[in-house]
C-alpha positions in Angstrom: 18.0 -16.4 16.3 15.2 -16.2 18.7 11.9 -15.5 16.9 8.8 -13.7 18.1 7.2 -17.1 18.4 9.5 -17.8 21.4 8.9 -15.1 24.0 11.3 -15.6 26.8 11.2 -14.1 30.3 14.5 -14.1 32.2 14.2 -14.0 36.0 17.0 -13.4 38.5 17.2 -14.8 42.0 17.7 -12.9 45.3 19.3 -13.5 48.7 19.0 -17.0 50.0 20.1 -18.6 46.7 23.8 -18.2 47.3 26.1 -21.2 48.0 29.9 -21.5 48.3 31.4 -22.6 45.0 28.7 -21.2 42.7 30.1 -20.0 39.4 33.6 -21.6 40.0 33.1 -24.1 37.2 31.8 -21.4 34.8 34.8 -19.1 35.7 37.2 -21.9 34.9 35.5 -22.8 31.6 34.8 -19.4 29.9 36.8 -16.2 29.6 33.7 -14.0 29.3 32.6 -15.3 32.8 36.1 -14.7 34.2 36.0 -11.1 32.9 32.8 -10.4 34.8 34.1 -11.8 38.2 37.5 -10.1 37.7 35.9 -6.7 36.9 33.7 -6.9 40.0 36.7 -7.8 42.2 38.5 -4.8 40.8 35.6 -2.4 41.2 35.1 -3.5 44.9 38.9 -3.6 45.5 38.2 -6.9 47.2 38.6 -10.5 46.2 34.9 -11.3 46.2 35.5 -14.2 43.8 37.6 -16.0 46.4 34.8 -15.7 49.0 32.2 -17.0 46.4 34.3 -19.9 45.2 36.0 -20.9 48.5 34.0 -19.4 51.4 33.9 -19.5 54.2 30.1 -19.6 54.1 29.9 -17.2 57.0 31.6 -14.5 54.8 29.4 -15.3 51.8 26.3 -14.9 53.9 27.2 -11.4 54.9 24.6 -9.3 53.0 27.3 -6.9 51.7 28.9 -9.9 50.0 25.9 -11.9 49.1 24.2 -9.3 47.0 27.1 -8.5 44.6 28.0 -12.2 44.6 24.6 -13.4 43.3 24.6 -10.6 40.8 28.1 -11.6 39.6 27.0 -15.1 38.7 23.8 -14.0 37.0 25.5 -11.4 34.9 28.4 -13.8 34.0 25.8 -16.3 32.8 24.0 -13.6 30.8 27.2 -12.4 29.2 28.2 -16.0 28.2 24.8 -16.4 26.6 25.3 -13.2 24.6 28.7 -14.3 23.5 27.8 -17.8 22.4 24.5 -16.8 20.8 26.0 -13.7 19.1 22.9 -11.8 20.1 22.3 -9.0 22.6 20.7 -10.1 25.8 17.9 -7.5 25.5 17.1 -8.9 22.1 16.8 -12.5 23.4 14.7 -11.5 26.4 11.1 -10.4 25.9 10.8 -9.4 29.5 13.1 -9.3 32.6 12.3 -9.5 36.3 14.4 -10.0 39.5 13.6 -11.0 43.1 14.8 -8.1 45.3 18.5 -7.7 44.6 17.8 -9.7 41.4 16.4 -6.5 39.9 19.9 -5.2 39.8 21.1 -8.4 38.1 18.3 -8.1 35.6 19.1 -4.5 34.8 22.8 -5.2 34.5 22.3 -8.3 32.3 20.3 -6.1 29.9 22.9 -3.3 29.9 20.5 -0.9 31.5 22.9 -0.6 34.4 26.7 -1.0 34.0 28.5 -3.8 35.8 30.7 -1.2 37.6 27.6 0.6 39.0 25.7 -2.6 39.8 28.7 -3.9 41.9 29.1 -0.7 43.9 25.4 -0.2 44.4 24.9 -3.7 45.7 27.8 -3.4 48.1 26.3 -0.1 49.4 22.8 -1.7 49.5 24.0 -4.7 51.5 25.9 -2.7 54.0 23.0 -0.2 54.5 20.6 -3.1 55.1 22.8 -4.6 57.7 23.4 -1.3 59.4 19.7 -0.3 59.4 18.9 -2.7 62.3 22.1 -2.8 64.4 21.3 -3.8 68.0 17.6 -4.6 67.1 16.1 -8.1 67.6 14.6 -8.9 64.1 13.8 -11.9 62.0 12.1 -13.1 58.8 9.7 -16.1 58.8 8.1 -17.9 55.9 4.5 -18.8 56.4 3.4 -21.9 54.4 -0.1 -22.9 53.5 -1.8 -19.5 53.9 -2.4 -16.8 51.2 -1.3 -13.2 51.5 -4.7 -11.7 52.1 -5.3 -13.9 55.2 -1.8 -13.1 56.5 -2.3 -9.4 56.1 -5.7 -9.6 57.8 -4.0 -11.2 60.8 -1.3 -8.6 60.8 -3.9 -5.8 60.9 -5.9 -7.4 63.7 -2.7 -7.6 65.9 -1.1 -4.3 65.2 0.9 -2.4 67.9 4.0 -0.3 68.1 6.2 -3.2 66.8 6.8 -4.0 63.2 5.7 -7.1 61.3 5.0 -6.8 57.6 4.7 -9.0 54.6 8.1 -8.9 52.9 7.5 -11.4 50.1 4.3 -12.6 48.5 6.1 -15.4 46.7 3.4 -17.7 45.5 0.0 -19.0 46.6 0.6 -20.5 50.1 4.0 -18.9 50.7 4.3 -15.6 52.4 7.4 -14.2 54.2 7.1 -11.9 57.3 9.7 -9.4 58.3 10.1 -7.1 61.3 10.8 -7.1 65.1 11.3 -10.7 66.4 8.6 -10.4 69.1 5.9 -9.2 66.7 6.9 -11.7 63.9 6.6 -14.5 66.4 3.2 -13.3 67.5 1.9 -13.1 63.9 3.4 -16.4 63.0 1.7 -18.1 65.9 -1.6 -16.5 65.0 -1.2 -17.7 61.4 -0.6 -21.3 62.6 -3.7 -21.1 64.9 -5.7 -19.9 61.9 -4.8 -22.6 59.4 -1.3 -22.0 58.2 0.6 -25.3 57.8 4.0 -24.3 58.9 6.3 -21.4 59.8 10.1 -21.4 59.0 12.5 -18.9 60.3 14.9 -17.7 57.6 18.7 -17.5 58.0 19.1 -13.8 57.1 21.1 -11.0 58.5 18.3 -8.3 58.5 14.5 -8.0 58.2 14.3 -7.1 54.5 11.4 -5.4 52.8 9.7 -3.7 55.8 9.7 -0.2 57.3 12.8 -1.0 59.5 14.8 -0.7 56.2 13.9 3.0 56.0 17.5 4.2 56.6 18.8 1.8 54.0 16.3 3.3 51.5 17.6 6.7 52.3 21.2 5.6 51.7 20.2 4.1 48.3 18.4 7.2 47.3 21.6 9.1 47.7 23.7 6.4 46.1 21.5 6.3 43.0 21.4 10.1 42.4 24.4 10.2 40.2 24.0 6.8 38.6 23.2 6.7 34.9 20.8 4.1 33.4 20.7 3.3 29.7 17.2 3.4 28.2 17.2 -0.1 26.6 14.0 -1.2 24.9 12.9 -4.2 27.0 10.0 -4.9 29.3 10.8 -4.9 33.0 8.4 -5.9 35.8 9.1 -4.1 39.1 9.0 -5.7 42.5 7.4 -2.6 44.0 4.1 -2.6 42.1 4.3 -5.6 39.7 3.8 -3.3 36.8 5.5 -3.5 33.4 7.9 -0.7 32.5 9.4 -0.1 29.1 11.0 3.3 29.8 13.3 3.8 32.8 12.7 7.4 33.8 11.6 6.4 37.3 13.8 3.3 37.8 15.7 5.0 40.7 12.5 5.7 42.5 11.3 2.1 42.1 14.6 0.7 43.4 14.4 2.9 46.4 10.8 2.1 47.2 11.5 -1.6 46.7 13.7 -1.7 49.9 10.9 -1.0 52.4 8.1 -2.6 50.3 7.0 -6.3 49.8 8.3 -8.2 46.9 5.2 -8.8 44.7 6.6 -12.0 43.1 3.3 -13.8 42.7 1.7 -10.8 41.0 4.8 -10.2 38.9 4.8 -13.8 37.5 1.1 -13.5 36.9 1.8 -10.3 34.9 4.4 -12.2 32.9 2.0 -15.0 32.1 -0.5 -12.4 30.8 2.1 -11.1 28.3 1.9 -14.4 26.5 5.4 -15.5 27.4 6.2 -19.1 26.4 9.4 -19.7 28.4 10.7 -18.5 31.8 14.4 -19.1 32.6 15.9 -18.4 36.0 19.5 -17.2 35.5 21.8 -17.6 38.5 22.4 -19.8 41.6 19.8 -22.5 42.4 16.2 -23.0 41.3 14.3 -21.2 44.0 12.3 -19.1 41.6 11.6 -22.0 39.3 10.1 -23.8 42.3 7.9 -20.9 43.2 6.7 -20.5 39.6 5.8 -24.2 39.3 3.6 -23.9 42.3 1.5 -21.4 40.3 0.6 -24.1 37.7 1.0 -21.7 34.8 1.2 -23.4 31.3 4.7 -21.9 30.7 7.9 -23.8 30.1 10.3 -23.2 33.0 14.0 -23.8 33.2 17.2 -22.7 35.1 20.6 -21.7 33.8 23.4 -22.0 36.3 26.2 -24.0 34.6 27.7 -24.2 31.1 25.7 -27.3 30.2 22.5 -25.3 31.0 23.7 -22.6 28.6 24.4 -25.2 25.9 20.9 -26.7 26.4 19.3 -23.2 26.1 21.3 -22.4 22.9 20.3 -25.8 21.4 16.6 -25.0 22.0 16.6 -21.5 20.6 19.6 -20.9 18.4 20.8 -24.1 16.7 
């Protein structure tokens, strides 16, 4: 059993971590994982698993598919950990946190949100985000080698009627911009002139986490109204304000506000560090969040759980 000497934070990835074939091996190896994917397929009345395992990549990249797909793998992994450890996930985790849609994965893995509701909400969220900017020219760009304070100063000095906002404060030296293409290009160029090392355009279908997502936030506010959340005892760090929550009375408000607000990932991980966590494990596809965390040089063990051998290694460390 995990002891209080081993405080574990579980973090859950967001959009951009998806890849065709993710979870297929786990699905074939473990009934508990199959049950998760099959339940999501049934709830959505759509063979999402086939898209995840076989593609085509163009279908997996559609936001309405990407979001429930990434949640499916993260929750499947979490359920297998529960089954193999014979311990509830929220008892293993000291704290949970997710990057954007990863918040839904974190809440579902901890049984605060049901798999049925998480599936439906992420399908709605993905569609609403895509529809929010139909016929608009938008983009997201990662700015490397410049901290968020400097980027925000450049944005404020070049403000006009077009939108360009910080969407993600990922780690020192990695900030993501979101908004109208023309304005994002303008700010990107100004950042490069003022010392940023590089700008990289992201392959996404919408400008997430900026005010252009307002209609998507309105859709999610309505969608969340009749959803019930369980009040599980666990610490949760919100993207919206990087604060720690242990009661979930205002979770719906946080999930709505998150859509138009920047993801405060750097601050969130800093908050986790200050809670004396010993281990941070990323649960889901890829190792994007592990990479960001390592750049912060915190004295915390980091790992990722994506395949059955990763689960076995985790269980060996903490349960056997």
